[in-house]
N, C-alpha and C positions, 0 to 999 in steps of 0.2 A: 707821418702818413695824416692826410688831410680826414676829414670827419666820414666825407664820404666813401673813401677806402675802405675806412676802419669797418663801418658798417657792410659794406660788401662781403668784405673778410669774414664778420661774424655770423651772416648769411651761408656764406658757403660754408664753414663749418659746422653751421649747424644742420643744414641740410645732410653732410654728410654724416653726423652723428645717428640722424633719424634714421640710416640706415641701419643702425645697431638699434636703437630706439625710437621704433616709429612712434607717431603722435597716434592718440587714440581714437581719432576719426579721420577721415580726408577732408573734412571740410566742417569748423564751426561756425554756428551761427545763430543769432538770438529767437527768439519766438515769433516775431515778425520776419525772420529770415534776413537778417541785417547781418553781414559776415561778420565774424570777430576775427582780427587780425592777432597774427602771435605775440607782435610787439608793438607799442603805441609811445610814440614822442621823439624817438632816436631820431626820425628824420628832418625832425625840427632843426632850423639854422641855428640857435640858442641853446641845444642840448649840451649840457654840461657834462662831456665826458667822464671830465677827472675825476668828478664827486660820484656821479650814478655810472658811468662805465655802461657795458652791456649785458645781458643776464648770462652767467656762466663764464665771465671774463672780469680780471681784476679793476675796481675792486670788490666786486661782488653785491655793490647797494642792493641791486636789483634782481639777487636768487644767485644760487649757487652751480644751477643749471641752466641750459640754454633755453630749452624748452619747458622747463619746470612741470606742473603738474597737466600740462596738453600729451606729454608721454605716459607719464605715470603719476599716479594720485601719492599723496604721503602715505608712510606705512599707518596704519591703524593699529596701535598697539598698545591694548588695555592692560595695566597693569592689575595684576591679581596675584592671590596667595591668603590661604588662612587655612588653619585648623592641621591637618595632618597632610602630608604629601600626596596619600589617595586621593583626598577632597579637592586640593587643590588642581591636581591631574582631571578629574571630572570637570571644572570650571573651565580649565585651560581649552581642554577638546571641546565642550560645550561651547566657547566664544572663536574657535578655527571654525567650527558649523554653521556659528551665524554670519561669518565672512571676515571676523580678526584676519590680520596680514602679518602679523609677529606676535612674540610673545613679550611679557615683560614680569619678571617674578619679584613679589614682596616677601621678605622674610620675617619671622619674628625676631622681636628684639634680642633674647637669648643668642639666637644664631648672628645676628650684627654684632653684637659685641664677644663674640669667641666663646659662649658656654652651651656647652650641652644641655640637654633640658632635664638632667636629675642633678644638675647645680643647684645648692642653695638659691644664688642669685636670680635662678630662673622660674623659682614657684612664681603661680597667678599669672606667668607670663607665657607660656606654650602656647604657640598657636593665636597669639592674640591678634596680634597687628599684621601678621605674614606666617609663610608657612614654617613648620620647626624643621630643618633641618641638622641632622646629626652626624651622619655619616654618609656615606657614597651608596649604604643600603637606601636610605631617604632621597637621594637624588636619582637613583634608580627608577623608584615608584613614583615621583614628582615627572620624571620625562617618559613613564612609558606610551608605547605606540604613536609618539611625536617624532617624527622624520628628522632627524638633527641637520641634516644636508640639505635640506629643503626649507627651514622655518628660521627665521632670525630670531635669538632669545636677549632680552637686555638684562641684566640681574643686577638689582639696587643691592648692592653692596659694597662696602668701604673698606674698615680694619682688617677683616678676615676674607677679601676680595681674591686675593691668591690661591686660596684651599678652595673656594666654591668654583672659581674657573676651573681649580684641576679635577673637580668634581666633574665638572662637566664635560670637559676633554676625555675624561676615563669613562662616562657614560655613551658618549658617542664612539670611542673605540671597542666599547661593549657591542655595540650595535653594528658595527662595520665601517663607522666613518671616521675616516682619518684627521686628526686636527687640521690642517690645511685645506679642509671642505668648510670649516665651521663659521658661520657669521654672526654676529652679536655683537653683544656691548658689555662691560661692566663699569660701574658708575667710578670706584676704586679712587673718589676724591674726597682726601680725608683733609685736607685744609680747611674744607665748608663745614666739616665735622667739628671742628675746634672753633670756628667762628657759630654757627647756628644750630646744628642738629644735636649734636653730643654724643653719638655712639664710635668714639675714639676709642682705642685701646693702649697703641703705642705712643712713645712719645714722637716729636716731627722729622727728627734725623733717622731714626730707622724705618718710620712711616713711609719716608722719602725714597730709602732705599728698596724697599717692598713693590714701592710703584714703579722703579726704572729696572727691577728686575721683570717685571712683567711686561715693560715695553719691549726690552731686549729679547725675553723669550718667544712673545709673540711674533716679531719681527721675522722670528726665524722658523716658527712651527706652526704660529695660529697667523696666516697674514692677513686674513679678510678680519680678522676681530677688532674692534673698538677696543682700546688698551684702557681708555679713561673717559668718565663723562662728565667734563668739568662744570659743576652745579651752580647755579643761580638759582636754581628753584628752592633749596630750602633756606635761601640767605632772605629771599624773597616772603616766603612764609616765617620767618623769624621777626619780621617785622620792617624789613628796606623796603626804600621805593624803587622805580624803575632804575635810575641813574647810579643808584647804589649796588642795585643786583648786578648790572652791566658791569660796571667799574669792579667787583669784587669778585665778581666770575672770570672778568680778563687777567688782574691781578693774579689771580689763583692759578690760571692757564700759564702765565710766564714764568711762574716758579715751579713749574713741571716742566718746562722748557729746559730753562736753568739748570734744574737737575739732570734730566735725561742727559744735557750736553756733558755736565761735570760728570757723567759717570761714563763718558766715551762714547756715546752715542752720535750719529750724525745726524742735523736737522731733519734731510730728506729721507733720511731712514724709517725715522718714528712720528713727524710733524702729521703727515696722512692720516693717521689712523686714531688722532685725538681729535673728539667729539665734544658737544656742549649740550646740556641740558637747562632750559630756560621755563620759566613760570607765564604764564597767560593771564592776568589780572584783569579789574573790570574796567580802566580807562582804554579802550579800545583803541583810540586812534596812538596814544602814546606807548602801546604793546607792541602794536603794527611797527612802529617807527623805531621802537627799540632795536626790532630784531633785523632789522636793517642796517641802524647803526653798528651792530654787535658783528657783523661782517666784513664793514666797511673797514671796522679798527682792527679786528685779527689780521685782515691781509693786509694791511700797513705794516702791523707792527712785525709780520712773517716774513716780509719781501725787504722792509728798510732797516729793522732791526737786527736780526739773525742771518738776512742774507740767503732766506730760502730760494731756490731755483725751481723746485718742483712747485707749478700751480697747484696741485692737490694740498699741498702746504699749506698755501695763502687761505685755502678754503674754509669756513666756519661751518661746520656741519651741525646741524643740533636736534634735538628730541624738545618736544614741548608738552606741558602738563598745565590743565586749567588749574586755575587756584585754588587750592583745601583751604585755604584761611578765609576765603570770601564767602564759605558756603555756609549756609546757617539751619539751625535746629529748627526755627520757628518756618512753619510752612515749607517744608523741604521741597514742593514740588515747584517752588521760586528758583530753585537752583538748577532746573532744568534750562531755563531762560539764561542763567548767568555763564554758563558753561557753554551755552551754544554763542554768544556773542563773544566769549573768552577764545574758543576755538575756532571762532572767523578771524578773530586776529591773528591766532598763528599760522592760518593757512594765507591771509593777505599778508604776512609778515616773510611767507616763505619757508615754514618749517620742513623737514626733512621724514618726522613721524610725530605721531601727538597722541597723547590720551587725555580723555576726557572724562571728567570724575561723574561719579552717579551722584544721583539727588540727595540720597540718605548717608552720605560719608560724612557727615557731620555729627552725626549719632551712632554709626556702625561700620561695620566692614558692610559693602552693597551686596543685596540679594541679587538675585539671577534676573529678576526682572528688571530693577534698576540698570544693572551693569548692561542687558540689551538694550536698555532706551539711550544710556550713553554712547553705545557704539552706533547705534541707527543715527545719532547725531550725526556721528562724522560723516556718515554713506548718506544722508540727506545733504549735508554740505556737498559731497563731491560728486554726488550724481543728480543734485534736483536746482541747484540755484545758479549754477552756470561761472561761479566764481573762480573755478580753475583751468578756464578756458581761454584767459589770455595771461600773459605773462607781467607779475609786478602791476597789477591795477590800479594801485594808489601810486605810483611813481607821477612825479608832474603836480600832485598837490600842493598848492601853498603852505596849507596847515601840515601836511605830512614831509614835507622835504623841512622844514624849519623846524619840526620837534625833532626829526633825525638827526638834524645840527645840533640842536640845543642838547641833545641827549648825549652826543658824541664829546661834543665841549666838557660838559659835566665830569660825563667818566673820566675823562683826559684830566682833568683836576684832581679827582680823587687818586687817578695812577698816580700822578706827579707825588703828591703825598707819601702814598705807599713805597714810591722810589728812593725818596728823601730818608725813610726810616728804615732802607734795607732790604724791602722788598715783603712780599706776602707773609712767609714764613715770621721774618722778625716784625711785621705791623700785627699778625696773629698773636705771638710771644707777648707783646706790647698791650693788646686787649684794644688795638685801634680801632678794627673793623665791627668788632663786639660793640664797645660803646656806641659807635655812629649807630648800628643796627635798634639798639636799644633806645636812643633817643628817636628816633623816628617813628619806632614803633609807640611809643610814650605818647606821643603828640597825637598820633593816629587817633589813638584810642580815645583822649582826652574829646577829639572832636566828635568821635562817634558818641561818646555819653552825653556831651550838651547838646546834641541834635545838630551839629554843623555840616556833620556827614550823616546822610541819609541812607541806611540799610532797611530797604524793604520788607517789611513782615516783622523787622525786631524792635527799632526804635520808632517805626513809623508805618501807619496802614496794618498794624497787628489785629488780632481776632482773638477771642474769648474761647475758651474751651475747644482747644485743637485737638481733632482727634488724632492718636497716636498711629503711626503707619505700624506695619510688619515688619520687623526687621530681622537681620540675620543674627542667628545666636550658636556661637563657636562651643564644641560640646565641652561640657566643663569637667568630664575626666579624660579629655586628651592628654592633659599634665602627666596623668599615674598610666595612663596606655602608654605615652611616648617612651617614659621611665621605664616600663617593662619591657619593651622593643627595643631598648638600649643596653638593658640588662642581658636580654638574650644573645644580642650581637657580639656582646663583649664576651660572653661566656663560650660562643661558636667560633670566633675567628682564630688566627695564629697569635697568639700572644708573644711567640719568641719573636715572629717578624714583626709585629706590632714594637716592639720594644726596640728593637735594633734599627726600625727606620727611624723612630722619634731619637733615636742617639745619633744618627745620621744628620736629622735637623738641627739639633743641638749643636753640633760639630762645625756644620755649614753655616749657623746664626753667628756663631763666633768669629769664623774668618769674613771673606770678602767672595767667596763664589755667589752666583746665582741661585737663590733659593726654591724657583719655580720645579726645577727638576726633582729635587727631593721633596717637595711636599706633594708634588703629583704622585711619588712613590709612597709616600705616606697615606695618602687617599686609597690608593691601590689595594694597600694591606688591612683597609678598613679603620686606620687611625680616625680618632673623631673631631669633630672641630673642635672642642674643646681642650681635647689633647695636644693636638700642634698648637692652637695657639696659646697653650699652657706653657707649652717650651719656649716659644716666642716670646709671651710674659717674662719669665724665668731669666732670659738673657738680654733681653731689649728694657725691661721695664715698663710701669704704667705712666701713663699720661695721667697729671691729678688735674691740668687746668691752670688757668693764668691765677 
C-alpha cells in the first residue's frame, strides 16, 4: 500500500471512530486563530511510516489512539490513601468533587505485605503511608458512596493483589454492581518488588501462579479490569536511568506473558488487559522519548515474537506518575515546578492517565491544599496550554526522534542480556537488575554530592532558616483504634464459616485450581488480609531475597 493510500485509510478510520468518541471541539485553533490540525508530518514525502506509523496504528510510536486528547483528556488519577478507611474515603470524595476523573488507592505497609493491623510486624506502620485495610469491612468504608460502575479505580497492591481485588468485587456486588461492569487496575507486578520495592511475600513461582490466576479469572468475570500494571515507576525510583526503566519494565512484561501462556491462556485473550506504569523524571525530552519508544518496542514484541493478531494486544497503554525521588524537602514549593515539567513530558509522550505528586511529599503525606494544587496542575495543562490539541506534537523533532531511537537501542541491549540469562525471573534470582540499578543510583548520588548535578534548593541556590510548612499528621492512635475494630470484627463474624473457607483456601493452594473464586468467598466471609495471606504463607513459603 502506498503512503497516500495508507494516510487516506487512517483518515477514514479516524472519522469513523469520532462517531463514537467525538472531538472536544468542532475547531481547534491558537490565540491568533491559526487552525490546529489533528496530525502533522504524515503528508510529507519522506515521512517514516515504518518507524513512526500513524496515531492509533502499529507500531504506535505516535500514540495509542488516532485522536488522542482531542477526543478525551488523559484520566487525572491522584494517588491517595492515609490513616483509616473513613479518612481516605473523605479525601477520595473531595478529589472527585474537585474534578478528578479516577481513583488511585495507596495502602499502608502492613496491608501491602499481608499483615493485619494487630500483627507485631504492623506496629508503628498502621495507616502511615497509605490506608489500613484489614477486611471487607474496611473496604466497604473506603468505597462508601462512591459509584463503582461509574468510577475507575487503580489499586497499588502486589503480593496480596488477589485479596484486595476480591474485596473490591465484593463491595461492588453489595452496591448492586456486577463484576463485569467494573473498570480499573491492580498493580499486581511482583517482579519489580523483588527488583526495587521490596513488598513481596511469596517466592517467584507461586507469586506468578497468583498473577496468572487473576488473568484467567478477570478474563471470564471482570473483563474491563486491567489485570496488571507492569511497573517501571519503582525501578526508576530505586535509582535506574530511563533506558534501564524501559528495558527492565518490558523484560518483566515478557515474563508475565510467558507465564500466562504456560498456564494455557491465549495471547489475544489476556494481552489487551495488560497495562504499564512509568515514571516521569526531570530530563524532559528523554522522558517524552521514552514513552514513545516503549509503545514501539512492545508493539513489535507482541506482533513479531508472540504472533498476537488483535491490535489491542500490540498496544502499550500506561499510567504515569511524576518522580517522587526528584522531590526535595528543601524549598518544597520548588517541587510544583518540577512536577509541572514532568507531567508535561508524560502528556507529550501520550500517557493514558496521570498522577501529579504534591509539593510536600518529600516531607509527609500531602495536605488537602497540596493535593488540590497537584490536581490543578493537570487541569491547567489540559485546559489552558493547548498541548492536547494536536496528536504527538513532538514528532519529527530531530532531537526527540534521535532520543526515541537511542533509548530503544539501549533498552534492547539490556533485553538481550536478560534473555541470555533465561528471562526476567532468572535475572531477578541472579540479582542482575538489582546490581545494575544500585550502580546507576550510586553514580548519580556521587554527582549530586560533588555538585556535578545541580538540585535547585538542595545543593545550590539554598536558603537559610527555611520556614517549616504545615504537614499532614496521621492520628497516632490509629493503630490502636484499628486493632480494636479488628477485634470486634473477629468477635462478631461467623467463626465456623471463616474456618471452613480458610481450609478450602489451603486445599486449593495445595492443588492447581484457580485461587480467585476461593479467595473471593474468604473475603465475603470476612476473613482478613492477614488470615488469607497467612494460609498462603504456610503453603507457599516466604521469599527471603537473593
